N, C-alpha and C positions, 0 to 999 in steps of 0.2 A: 264346669264340671260334670259329666253325666253319673247316673245312679248306681252303677257298678264302682266307679272310682271312689263313691262315698261309703259304700260299703264296705270297701276294702279298707280305708282309712278307719273308720269306726268300729269296726266289728271284725276287722281281719279276713284276709281272702280268702279263707275256707271257713267261714261261717256258715253255719249248719250243714256243712258235709258230715259224713261219714266216713273212717280211715280203717282200714284195718292194717297192720305193720307185722310182718314175721322177726324174728330173732329182736324182739324188741325188750330184754329183759339188760343186756349192755352196750356197748361199743358203740358202732355205725347205727344199728337197730335203734336201739334205747335213743339215743340223739334223734332221728328221724321223727319218733313216735312224740318226744316233746316237741320237735319244732311245729309238726302239724299239729297239738294241741293248742301252742301259743298263737298258729293262727286262725285259729278258732273250730277246728274239727274236733269232733268227738272220736277219738281212738281206740280200737279194738287193739292191743299189744299181745300178740302171740309168741312163746317162749317155751323152752323145757323144763326152765324153773318157774315162770311165773313170777309175780312181785305183786308191790300194796295197789292196790287203786288210789285211783285220786280224781277228783271232778271233770274231768277230762279224757282220762285215761282209765279202761279198764284193761284188766291184764286176764288174759286164758291161758293156762297152761298147755300143751300142744308139743308131742314130739312129732315131728315132720318126717322123721324115717320109720314111724310107725304106719304101716298101712293102716291098719284096722281102725287105731283111732283117730288118722284123718277122716275116714269113712265115716264114723258114729261121730264127729263132732263138727264137722264140714258143715253138715245140713242146718245144726243149730245156729252156727256161728254167721253163715249169712242171713238169717232171719233176722238178727237181731235188730233192732228200731228202721225196720220195713224199708233202708235203704241201705246201698252202697255206692259211694263215689272213688274212692280211691284206695285202690290195692299195694301196699309195696312189699314185694318180696326182697326181703334184705337176709335174711336167714342162709346162714353158710354155714361148711366145716371145710376143713384142712388137714387130714390126718396124717401122723410122720410116718417116714419110710418105713419099709420092712426089712428084714435081715436079707444080705442080697442074695437072690438064686431062690427064695421062696414066693416063688409063681403064685400059689394058690393064696397066700397074705397077698399079694400083691392083686391080686384080683378082685377081695375083699374089699379091699382100702379105695380100687376105682370103681368098684359097684355103688359103693356106701356114698362116696361122694356123689357119684352121680343121681343117688336117689333121694339125695338131701337139697344138693346145690340144683338141680335140673328138672327131675320128676315132681317132687314137692311142690315147684314155683307153677309148673304146669297145671297139677291137680287142684291146686288152689283158684287158678286162674282160671279152669273149665270152669270150675265151682262158682266164681264170682259173676261171670259173663252176663247172668239173665238177671241180676240186679243192675251190674254196672250200665246193662242197654236200655234200662229206662232212667238212669239219670243224665241229667242234661250236660253232665260233665264229667264221664267217666274216665278214670285216669287208672293206666297200670303204670307201675314203676319198678323195674327190676335192677339188683345191683350187682352188676358185675365186677370188672375189675383190672386194670393193665395188662393183665396176665390173659384175656379173651384178647388182646392184639399181638401180644410180645409171647416168646417163647422162653421161660424160664426155667430155671435147671431143681432136679428134683424133685418134682411133684407135680407127673405127667397127670393124675385124676384133677387137681384140681385146675390146672391150666385147661382142659381138656372142657369140663364143666365150665368154667366161665365164658370159653368159647361157646359152648354149645347154647349158653345162656342168651349171650347179645345174637347167637340166631334167632333162638325162638324171640328174641324181639320184634325184630324184623318182620316174622313169619306173623308173627299175631297181630303185628301193625296191618299187616295188608288185608289181615283176615276179617279182622275185628274194626276194620273204618267204615264197614257198610251200618256198622250200629252205633257208629259216634263214640267209641273206645279208643283214645290214644292211648298207644303203648313205646314206651322211652325205657332208656338206662342210663344208668349211672356208673362209671367205670373209676373208680377209686384209685389214685397211687398209695403211697405209704404214707398209712395213717394211723398215729399211734392208739390201739385196742388190747385188747386182751388175747386177740389171737395172733397179733403181730410183738406182743410183748417181750419173747424171746428173742427177736431179732434187735430191738430196741436196748434191750440190758447190755446185748453185746455190743462194745464201745466201737469197735473197729468196722463190725457191719451197718450201725447206726451210722457213723459217719460216710461210709463207704455209699448208702442210699440216700445220706442228707447231700453230700455234695453232687451227686447225681442231677438233680433235680435244681431246674432254672434257679427257685427261689431259695433254694439251699435250707432248706427244713422240710421235718417231718408236717401231716396235715393233722387237723382237728377232727373226729367226729362232728364236731356242729358244722364245719364247711361243707363237708359232705351232706348233712342235712337241710342246710339252706338251699342247695341245688335240688335237693326231693321238694321243698315245700314247692320250688318258682315251677318243677315240672307237674306237683300236685295241680297247680292254680290254673287260673285264667290266662297269668299270663305267659302260658306257654299255648294257648289256644291254639295254635297253628304248627303247632309241633308234631310229631309221630314216628316211628321209625327209628327214633337216633338217639346217638350212644353219647353222652357228653363224657368227656376226659376231664375228672380233678385230679391232678396231678403233680403241681407244682412245675409244668413243665418237664417230667421225667419223659414222657416219651417222643418230647421233639427235640431232645438234646440232642445234637450232632455232635461235632466237633469242639462245641466253645468252650468247654469245661474238661476235654479229654482229659488233660494231665492231672485233673482230679478225679476224675471216676473211676 
């Protein structure tokens, strides 16, 4: 057994590393922060609401839609601990539809969604690159969605934003490879979180979505977090520019369950 494998078994695959996770107060972001900490990393968890610190997770309150806040906090944030190995962009918003015909309102919805779901991850990435480049294992993980590859009704801003984030993942993978930084993304399917609670609470919608997945159930945040841990660790050291779909078989389901979907 080599030294690296021994370290993985005794200290965790992320022992000694520092990770920053956005959207870490709830749902998928919180699950990812917990998983990285359990794998041995020191985690700085960013969210609008903040949280209670633990031995391995330090919470920082930050509104990603506030450009001034980002500008003031980011330099201090990336100076913590003197190193950065993992950046997880998990924060996202999905805003409700506006009244039909309200063009101005719809454009506000589009701009705000893009600001939080695309522009903020890009800004954080640019700020993080100098430190990630110094790490021997720099990894950026963007949380997209099956919306990045499929058309869903009623929310063009969210579908657009997740598609853009998937494209940003590929572009950054090319640009940052010479610095030794890997960039990948995770595309979750229907996972029960605060963001999807309205759909889950509607028994008809819940059943529709459940039947369309090949595994015939909704996902859990910890199942997405496990994939994030894989992408953050040396277990994925030869992977970059990839989008891993974690959806219970939603996107590849063709005619097999057509009568139930």
